[in-house]
N, C-alpha and C positions, 0 to 999 in steps of 0.2 A: 798267655797271661790270664789268670782267673779274673773274670768280671771285666776284662778290658774290651775295648771296642775293636773288633776284628774286621778288616776290609777284604772284600772279595773282588779283586780286580782282574779281569780277563783281558787278553790281548785284543786290541781294537775296541774295547768297551770304554766309552767316555762317560758312563753314567756314575762311576765311582760308588756303586751300591755297597752297603755295609750290613753286617749282621751283628747282633749283640749277644755276648755270652749271657748278658741279662738286662732286662728293661730297667731294673732299679738303678743300675750303674749309669744308663743313659740319662735318666731323670736327674741324677746328681750332677752330671756333666753340664746339662742344659741349665740347671739352676745356678751353677757357678759362673756361667757365661755372662749373665747380667742383662739389663734392659735399658741401659743409659741411652743407647742409640735410638730406641723408640721414643724416649722422652724428647730427644732432639728432633725426631721426626714430627712429634706433636707440636713442638715449638715452631718449626718451619711451617706447618699447616696453619697454626694460629696467625703467623705473619701474613700468609696468603689470604686468610679470611679477612683480616683488617685491610690489607692491600686492595682487595677487590671490592670491599665495602666502600672504600674511598672512591674508587673508579665508577662504581655503579650509581652512586648518588645522583650524578648529573643526568643519567638516563631516566631515573625515576622522576626527577624534577623537570624533565624536558618540556612537558606541556604547559605547566604554570609559568615556567621561565620564558617560553616562546610567547605566551600571552602577555606577560608583563613588558617584554621588550619588542613585541610586534614582529616576530621572526617568521619567515616562510620555512617550508621543509628544507629547501636548499641551504638557507642561512643557518638553520638549526643543525644541519649536517656538518657545516664548517665548525660550529661551536663544539659539537660532540666529538669531532675528530681532532680538536686542538691538543688534547692530551697526547695523542699518538704521535704528533709531530716531534715534540721534544723527546718523548719516550723512545722513539725510533732512532733519533740522532745520537742518543747517549749509549746505545746498546754496545757498540764496539769498544768505546773507551771504558764503559762499565765492566765489560768482560776482562779487559786487560788489567784494570785496577783490582778486580776481585782475585785474579791470578797472582798479582804482585803483593797485595796487602792483606788478603784474606777476607772472609765473609763477615767476621765479627765486627770489625771497626767500621766498615762501610755501612753496615745495616744500622748501627747505633746512630750515626749521623742522619742517614736517610729517613729512619722512622720518625725522627723529630720534625723533619721537613714535611712529612705527610700531614702532620697536624697543622703546621703553618699554612700549607696550601688549602686545607679545608676551611680554616678560619678566614683566609682571604676571600674565598668564594662566598662564605656566609655574609661578609660585610661589603661585598662588591656593590658599587653604586651604578654600574653600567656594564654594558657588554664587554668593553675592553678590559675591565677589571676581572671579569670571569675568565676570559681567555688567558690573561696573564697568570691567574691562579692555576688554571689547568696545565699551562706550560710548565709551571714550577712543579706541579705534582708529577708530570711526566719525567722530569729530571730526577726527582726524589725517588720515584719508584723504578727508575732504570735498572739498578742493580738487583732488584728483588728476585725475579725468576732466575736470572743468571746465578745469583748467590745461592738460591735454593738448590739448583742443579749441582753446583760446585760442592755445597755442603753434603748433599746426598751421596755424591761420589766419594767424599772423604769419610763418611760415617757408616756406609752400608756395604756389605759384601754383594757380589754380583747376583747371587740367587735370592736376595731380598730387595733388589733394586726396583723391581716392578711395584711392589706394595709401597715402598718408601716414596717413590715418585708419585704414585697414585694419591698418597696422603696429601702432599703439598699442592699438587695440581687439582685434586678433587676438592680441596678446601675452597678454591675459587668458584667451583660450581655450587658448593654449599653456601658460599657467601652470596651468590646470586639468588639462591632459593630463600635465604633469610632476609637479604637486603630489600628485595622488592616489596614484600608485605610490610616489613617493619618501617622502612623509610617512607613507603606510601602512606602508612598510618600516621607517622609523625608529621609528614608534610601536609597531609590533608587536614590535620587538626591545628597545627601551629604555623604552617607556612613552609615553603620550600627551603628557606634559609636555615631553619632549625635543624633540618636533616644534616646539614654540613657541620653544625656545631656538634651533633651526635657523633659523626665520624671523626672529628678532631679529638674528642675525648677518648674514643677507642684507640686512636693512633698513639696518644700519649701513654695510655695504659700498657700497650704492647711494647713501646720503647723501654719502659721500666723493666718489664719482664725479660726482654731480650738482653738488656745490659747485665742483668743478674744471672741469666741462665745459660747463655750460649758460649761455648768454647770449642776449639778444634779438638779432635781426639787426643792429640799429643799434649794438650794443656788442660784437659778436663779433670778436675779434682776428684770426681766421683765415678770415674771409669775404671772398672776392675781390669786387672792385667789379663785375665782369661778372656774377657769380652774384647779387649783391644787386640789380642792375638787373633781371635776369631774374625774380627773385622778385617784386619790387615791380610791374613791368609786367604780371605775370600775375594781379594782384588780391590779393596778400598784404597783411595788415593789421599791419605792423610796429609802428608808433607809435600803435596804437589804444588809447588810455587813456580811461577813462570817468570820469564824475562820479556823485555820489549820485543825481541826478535820473533817470539812465538806467534804474534799476530800475522806477521808476514808469511809464516809457514801455513797457517790456517787459510789465509786469503789465496794462496797459490794452489790449494787443494780442490780438485774438481768434486770430490766426494762431499766436502764440507759445503760447497755451493749447492749440490743436489739436495742435501739435507735441509739447507736454508730455503730452497725453493719449495720442497714438500711441506715444510712447516709454515711457510708463508701462505700456501693454499689452504692448509688447515685453519690457520689463524684468521684468514679473510672471512671464512664462513662463520666460525664460532663467535667472532667479535661483531660481525654484522648482526647476528641474531641477538647477542648480548645487548648491544647498544640500542638497537631499534625495536626490540620486542615490546616494551611497554607502549611505545608510540604506535606500533603496528596494531595492537589490540584496541587502542583508543581511536585511531583513525579508521581502521578497517571495519570495526564492529561497534563503534560509538560507545565504548565502555568508559565508566568514570575512572579516576586515578586509582582509587583503592581497589576496584574490581580488576583493573588491568594488572595491578601488582600481584593479586592473588593468582590470576591466570598465569602470569609470568613465572611464578614460583614453582609450578608443577613440573615443567620440563627439566629444570635444574635439579630438582629432587631426584627424578628418575636418572639423570646423568650422573649424579654423585654416587648412587648405589651401583650403577653399571660400571663406573670407573674402578671402584674399590674391588668389586667382585671379579670382574672379567679382565680389565686392563691391568690390575694389580695382582690380586691373589692367584688368578688362573695362570697368568704368564709365569710367575715364579714357580708355581706348582708343576707346570709342564717342563720347565727347565730342570727342576730338581729330579723329575722322573726320567731324565735322560734324553728328552726330545732335543732335536737340533735347535740351539738357541736362536740362530738367525732365521730359521724357518718359522719358529713360533712367533717371533717378533714381526716378521713380514706378514704372516697370515693375519695376525690380530690387527696390525696397522692398516692393511689394505681393506679387510672386511669392515673395520670401523669406519673408514672414510667412505666406503661404498654405502654403508647404512646412513651416513651423514648426508648423503645426496638426496635423501627423501625430504629435505627442507623445501625442495622445489614444489612439493604438493601443498605446503602450508598456505601459500598465497592464493590457491585456487578455490579453497573451500569457503562456504558461506556461513559456517557455524564456528564460534570461538572454541567450542569443545573439540571439534574435529581439528582445528588449527593447533590446539594444545597437543592432541594426539600425534600429529605429524612432527611437530617440533620436539616432542619428547623422544620419539624414535630417532630423529636426526641427531639430537644432542647426546643421546645415549651412545650412538655409534662413534661420534667424535670424541666422547669421553673415554671410550674403550681404547681408542687409538692414542690418546694423549700421553699416558705414562711411557709407552714405547718411544714416542717421538721425543719426549723430554730426556729420556735416558741415553739417547744416541751419543751426545757429546761425551758423557762419562764413560762410554764404552769404547769409542773410536778416537778420541782426541789425542794428539801427541802429548808427551809428558809436559806438564806445566801449562797446558793450553785448554783445559776444560772450560774455563771462563771465557776465553777468546772464542772458542768454537760455539759455545752456547750464545755468546753475544751476537755472533754472525747469524746464527739460526733465528734468534729472537728479533734481530734487525729485519730479516725477511718477513717475519710474522707481523711486526708493527708497520712496516712499509706497506704491506698489502692491506692491513687494517685501515690505515689512514686513507688510502685511496678507496677502499671498499665502503667505508662509512659515508664518505662524501658522495660516491657514485650511487649508493643506495638511496640517499635523499633525492638526488637529481632524477633517478629513474622513477621513483615513486611520484615525484612531482609531475613528470612528463606523462606517465602512463595512468596516473590516478589510482593505482593499486600497488601492492608489494609483490605481485606475482613476478614481474620482470626481474627485479633484483634478486629474488630467491632462485630463479632459474639460472641467472648468471653465477650465483654461488655454487650451484650444482656443477656447472661446467668447470669452474675453478678447482673444485675438489678432484675432478677427473685428472687434471694436469698434475696435481700433487700426488695422487696415487701412483701414477706412472713414474714420477721422480723417485719415490721411495722404493718402488719395485726394483729399480736398477741399482739401488744401493745395498739393500739387504739380500745378499745372495746366500742361500743355505750352505752350511759347512765350510764357508770360506774363512771365517774367524770365530771358531767356537769359543765361547766365554768359559774361563776357568770356573770350576765348581768348588766352592769352599768346603773344606772337610772339617768335621768335628775333631778328628784325631790330630791333625796338623796344628790346629789352633790351640788345643789344650796341651799338647806336648810342649809347646813353647811356653805356655803359662804354668807348666810344672804340675800337670794333673796326672802324669804317668801313663798317658794313652800312647799306644804304639804309633810310630811315625812312618808307616809304610808308604802312604800316599802323599806325604807332605809336599814333595816337590811338584806334584801335579797341580797344586792349587795355589802356589805362591808366585806364579808368573804375573807380570804386570798386565793390566787390562789391555785389550787390543787397541792398536793405534789407528787413527784415521788414515795415516799414510800407508798402512798395510793394504787398504782397499783402494788406494789411489793410484792413478796413472799420470799424475801431474809431474812436470819436469823437476 
């Protein structure tokens, strides 16, 4: 066929490489595919930006808040971890609800509650009021990361899943980079309560944009038929609705628990650094609030760039080039967590600049691992159970975080420095790396590669359909890797 897309498929070759009778034809096909999915990816990233802005505000306000209420480091650790108590407890039910009712409706309600929780923190008259507000924020943000993972599985083909996941997870690193200096400036000028008024307004603005802009692919009014076909043929899970029994399947899966353990170890370290970083710079190096905010910004900026370039773009690029998908993901994940273990050196140095350097290296490694970790439920979960599997994974994350934040405060109190808690975080990462190593076994469940011709033949573009069947399989299921009864 003149000008058509011709596929060169050899026996045993899983790369599905193609040649074009001409480049102009390929450009036309790509243009007809559309970009609605990337607009949704941007919307998910915007939600995470606001989400983590709300969470980070209390970390920035920790010193003036502790001074106003006369808190020790151990007591402050309890206050800082209050969010994770409720956030942890709602992960499993949030995952089931996301599977059953969809991302759109739950996020509409949740984003309004983010604003309410921030307002309650701003007007709190005592320590009890702040803890109640943080518990509410934990409940409200419970479906956020679970929903983003579910939405990414619905909207993106497998060979774009790395960058799509890096967008929403990288947004929380960007939020940390932006939040520390901005909130530190606002709070240093107008007081710590004003920072929570700022986050409440941001939450309300996002709620309005989400209400208007998000739909599932099957209901999106501006999604072209060619783009929808490309998404579905690439392994997206648009109409993946679950039932109550799916949670039982996930809970019985050994692989799902290994993924949860690995992610819990990752989350322990990244959240200990997130929550305690401003306090670390103020206590360890006697910096002022605004200065600590500026120092805290730098590692998160490095982490954001590393996640997008290496954890997102590079992973997708290697998979599209025909590398073993599981080997690529395992290598990136383990190397990232190994690099994250350098956080142990941050507590040993005597210069804030050196501490920033070690924290930047550590967070860059963890950021590289994050998109792979978040993509695992969308790759392996049974049909209708992406939300439930993600909920279990994030339950492991938040349970480890709740204990880690409180333990860090206690260890810093007892030892007088942050060296001991950072060394503990390094040991925790080693456990997580071993857990992931046992899950991601090369060549066991190769991910289907989306093809241009299969997508556009369904959309009516007239492209040959030689390889269509190779890309229309459902995504691999968690039970395929499992030896549970």
